[in-house]
N, C-alpha and C positions, 0 to 999 in steps of 0.2 A: 566818878563812871564814865558821867556827863562829857567829860574832856575826851577820855581814852576813846569813848564812841565815835565821837567827832574825828578824831584821827582817824578812827577805821575806816567812814564814810569818805575822809578827803582820799585817803591812799586808794579807795576802789574807784573813785572818780578819774583820778590819774593814771592808774594802771588800765582802766577803758579807753582812756584817750590815747595811750600808747600803744594800743592795741595786744596789751599784755609785754610790751619790748622784747619781743623774740629776737630781732635780729637789730644789729645798728645801722645797716644799708637798706635801706628800702630798696623792694623787688622791682621797682619799677625804674633801676638805676645802675643796673648789671655794671657797669663799667668800673664802679669802684671796689667789685668784688673780685674781679681779673688781673692774673700776674700776666702780662704778655711773654714776659722771660722766659714762663714754660711752655710756650709754643714752640712747636719743632717742624721744621721744615726741609726739604728732600727735592731733589729731582731726578727721575730714575729715566732709564735708558727706553725710548721709545723708537721703532722702526728703524733701531742700528743709528739711527742720530741722523740717517741720510733720508732727503725728504726731495720732492717733485713743487719745484715753485715756491712754494711757502711752509716754513716750518711747524712743528704743532709740540710745542716745551710746553710740558706738563711737571707744574706744579703741586708737590703734596703738603699740605698744612695740618696737624695735628694739635687741635687744643683741648688740653687736660682739664680747663679750669668748668665750671660746672654751668657758666653766663657764657652764651653767645659772644662772639669778639668780631668786630671788623679789623682786616688788615691791610696795608697797602703792600701789592705786588708790583715787582718793575725787573723789567727783562731790557737789558741795553745788546744790543747787536751791531757788530763791526767783521770787517772783512779780516781775511788774515795776514792783510798789509796793514793793521790797526787803524783804517779810515771808517770812523762813526758811520752805521746805517742808518738806525732809528731807535727808537727807547720806546718801549710799553710799558705802560703804569696803569692799574687798578686797584679799585678797593676792593676786598671781598671778604664774606661773612661764611664764618667758621659757627657752628651750633655749638655749645657746651658740650663737654666730652665727647667730641666728633671729632672727624676728618674732612676735606674735603680735597678734591682734584682740579686745578682750573688749568686752563691749556691757554696760552700765547699765542698767539699767530703773529705776523707781520700785514697792513694791511693791503700790501701790492705783491706780487712775484720777487724774489731776489734772481740777480742773476745767477748763472750757473757758476758754481766757486763754493769754497771754502769758508766758514763763518765762526767769530767766536761769541758767545752766548753769556752774559754775566746777570746772573740773578739773586734778585734781594726778594727781601720780606722783612717787612718794617726796618729797611736801610741795613740789614743781617745778612750775610751771604749764605745763600742756597747753595749754591754752585756754579765754578765757570766751568767753559765745556767749549771743544769745536764741534761743529756739525759741519753739514754736506747739503748743496741745493743741486741735483741733479749734474754730480760729478762725469758724468760720462759723456756730457757736451760741451765741457771744461775747451776751448779752444785754446791754441797755442803754436800757431803755425812752425814747422821747422823754420831756422834761421842757418842752414849749413852758408857756408859762403860757397863761390863758384866753383873753389877748387879741390872742395871738400870728398868725394869721391876718390879724388886722383891722388889725393893727399894719403889716404887708406889702401891705395892700392900700393903706391911708391912703398908703404910698407910693410905691408905685404908681400912686395916683390924683394925687396932688402932681406926681410926673412928667410927666403926661398935661398939667398945666398950663402945662409950661416948651414956648418955641417951639425946639425942637430946632436948628434954624437951620443945617442941615447943609451945609457947604461941602467941594467936592473940588476939590483941586488934584493935577494928573496929574504922575507923575514919569518922565517920557519915559526918563532914563537905566534903568529899572527894568521897563519897558513892552516890550511884544511884540504882532504882531500876534494873536494868540492870547488875551494876557488883559492889560489893562491894569492900572496899579498907580498907585493913589490915594493921598493926603494925605488924609484924613476928618478936618474940627474938627466939633465939634457940642457944643451946651451939655445940662446935666443937672442936678440938683436942686441946691440948696445945700446947704453943710455944717449942716442944722436945716430947722425948718418953716418957716424966713424967711430973708431974705436973697437976694444974687446967685446966680444961677446958677451952675455951674462950665463952665468950659470943659474938655472930654478931647476925648484924638486917638487915632487909630490908621491902621494903613495898611489897604488894600482891593485885592483883587485881581476882576477884574471879565472876565470872559470876553466876546469879543466875536462870538459868532456871531449873536449875538440870541436864542437859545434861553433858556430856564430851565435853572436849574444848583442841584443841592445849594449847604450853604454849609456849610464848616467857621467856627467859631469860635476862635481863640486865645488863650488868657489865660496873664498873666505872673507869676511864682514873686517872690516879694518882690525888691523892688530893690534890691541888695546891690552893684553893680556900681558906685555913685557916678557923683554929679549929672553928670560930666565924661566918662564912658563914653558913647561912642557905640552909639546903639539901631539894632539891624538891622533892615534894611527887605527883604521878601522880594522876588523876583523873580517876572516875571508867569508867565513859561513852567513853573516848577516844575509844576503841573497844572491843565490843561483840563478838566478832569472838574468842578473846584468851583471855588465861589467862595469868598473867605476874606477874614476880616475880624482881624487882629490889635491887639487892642484895649490901649491905653495908658489904664488908670483913675487916677482924679483921683489926682494928687501923685507919679504912679510912671514910668520910662520918657517916653516923648517929654513928658509933662507937667513933667516934672523935670532938664530939661536945657536950659541956655542955648544962642542960635542958634550960638554960638562953634562947638556940637562938631557942627555941621553937618548935622543930622539930614534927611534929604532930605524938603524941602519946608516945613521948620519955620524961619519967618523972623523968631520974637519970642523973646525969653526968656522961658522959663517956669520960675516961679518954685516951687515947693515949701513949700508953706506947713502941710504938717502935721510938720515935722521929717522926722528919718529913723525913726523909730519908728510909723509909720503907725496899728499895731495898738494904740497908747497913746494916741493920737489924740481928745479928749472920754472919755476911758474912764468910764463909768458911766452915763453920760445918752444914752440909747438914741437920743431921736431927732434927737441931734447927732454920733453916733460915727459913726468913719470906716469901717466896712464897711457901714453903712446905705447909705449916697452911692455907696460901690463897688460895692454889690452893682445897685445901681439903675443905674448906670454900664453894666453889663453888659445891665440888659432894655432900656435905649437904645441898644444896639447893635444888639440885636434890632429894634428898631422900627425902625431906620435901614435894617437889610438889607431888610426889608418893602417901604419904596419904592423898592426898585430891581427895575427889569422883568425883569433876568435872574434874580431869585431865585427858587427853588422853596422854599416855606416847607412844603412837606409833606414836606420833607427835610434837616432842621436835623440839623448836628451839634457839638459842642464839645471841647476837650479844653485840658488844663493840668496843671501839675506843682506839689504845694507851694500856694502861694495861689493859683497860677493853676488848681489842682485843685479848692478850694473855692468859688473863682468861676464853673469850669465845675457844679458842684452847683448853687450858687444860680441860674445862669443857668439850668438846665432846671428847675429848681422854682418860678423865681418869673414866668417870662416867660411873655408873652401866646400865646405860639405852641408846642404840642408838639415836643419833639425825638423825635428819629428813635434818637440812640445818642451816648454820651458815654465820654469814657475822661480819669479822674482819679487823678495819680501822686502817692505820698505827700502825700494831700491835706492840707493844713492847715485848721486851724477847726473841729476835733472834738471831740467827745465830752469838755468844759469838765472837767465835775465830776471824770472819773477823772483827767484829764490834772495836776489839780492837785497828784497823788499819784506821779503817773508821773514829771511833769517835763516839757522839752521848751519850745519856743521861747512857745508860747502861755502858758503855765504861769509862766514867768520872766516876762516882761512884764508879765501879771496881776497877780503877785503885787507887783511895783515901781511898780505903779500903782494898787493895790488902795485908797491912802487909808485914809478914817473907815470905808468900807464892810466891815460883817462878811462873812466868807467867803457865807453864805447870800444876802445884798444882791448882793454879787458875780457869784456862779453864775446869780441871777437874771437879772440884767442881760446878762450871756454868752449865755443861753438863747435870747434872739431870734436871735442870730448862729450858733448853733450848727450844723453843716451835719447833726448826726444827727436836728436838728428839722425841715430842710429835706427831705432825702431821702425821708421817706415822703410826700412829695407828686410826686415822680418815678417814671414808668412804662415809661420806655423801656430799651433796651438799655445796659448798662454795663459797662465793662472798669474795675476797679481793681488798685491795686498799694501793696504794703508794702515796703520793707526792713528784714528783720528787726533788724537792727543799728543801725537810724535812731533819734539821740536828740534830733533837732531836731522831728521829726513824727512820735511812738512808733508803731509799729505798731498797737497798740490803738487811738487813735485817727484813724487811716485805716479801721479794720474796721468800728467800729461805724457807723459812717455807712450805709457800704456795705451791711450785715444789714440796715438801716432802710427798705431801697429796697423800695418795690411793684414794683419790674421782676420779671416770670416769671422764675423759675431757669432756666429752657434759655435765658434772654439774658444772665445774669451770668457775667462771666469776672472773675475774678484770677491777680495773678500775683506769687508772694512773690520777694525778692530772699535767699536765705539770708544773704549774707554781705555786703549792700549796705548801707549806709549812708543817706544823703538823697540820694538820686540817683534814674537812669533802670532799669529791670531790664532785662537783654539781649534783645533782639529786641522791645522794647516798640515798636510801630507802630500808632498809633491811625489815621493813615488806610489800614492793611488792614483794620482792625476794623470801621470806617466804610464801606467798599466793600463790606464782607459784608452790609450792610445795604441798599443799593441796589435 
């Protein structure tokens, strides 16, 4: 009995010494209780990721552990040409079963431009994204050649010698009593200073009330759908307020489909002689380059509309995305008639000099097509077709847009032509898609924009 009593007494002393042994981890050392792999981190969009002077990048960290933790957060910032700018590092504390937002900024103001943020928490990626600083202050002066205006005037003079010979075929299945839909076929300039004119096509919607109507021109992006894809034909009842022309410029869309695809009204096989890289066609020869002819196709579309009695040539509008955005700019800049308003979404063919360092589709094909040209020679050639050199000829209202995450037409190449416009500031509108790539921003509605200028 004495032995048992002794054991009981000894056990009581041991338990008292270890505090009852309720926990294997001392409460004053919470680091042994946490699992850092359970942390959740994210970076949300703030201010559309467009700031003035300095960014304000918010990193959100959630800690499901019961004890507070300290984590290392890091933001690496570089330019859109991949040049390192700065790295911001901080140790941050997050309460147990809590969450915390931490805002990171730069010590100094950044130059106007587009940047890349690489965000990490405990060396784990939280998010990579592009952001903008004072984008409307980005300056890239036009680099047009001394004969730039003469070059385009000569192209228009050549177009004037071409017999348009426009024919209209009604598409009865798409026409209504208020608007008829036609396939239009007409001739445009050759692919060079001489040669045979090129036939181009488009769908035209014409109101039937006998009154004059404002006109919207629609231009298409790069024809990546393939030559067997059917082209969309508009319906006559979509809008009775406007006449509308959907242009298929040379080698693309209606001009790049066999008759077997059954595009309404097209009865002949249309052969694309430009291969699939229109941008590369006759690259380096400005007089026979693809976009010399394509831009003139757009001017010819306006000249065709001027022949229609229902066209109000004092109220012209144009819209397009990507390549269509570039054609929109080119049409407003080179047209015989002033435009009232245009809308260019994620526009292609802009700011080539910077694009060569940033990347994107134009840079990729240019470098592949450079051949024996020096970089300077190549940029001199491209300057004739750079929308940043065309937009100083535009004075009408303009709505533009950029996808900040666009790696096809990087946002700087959209922004520079927009900043070179002669449009009054109160008539300029710009939409940023912070998480958007090469796409349409939410709520993009050119027709509504145009109606505000009727």
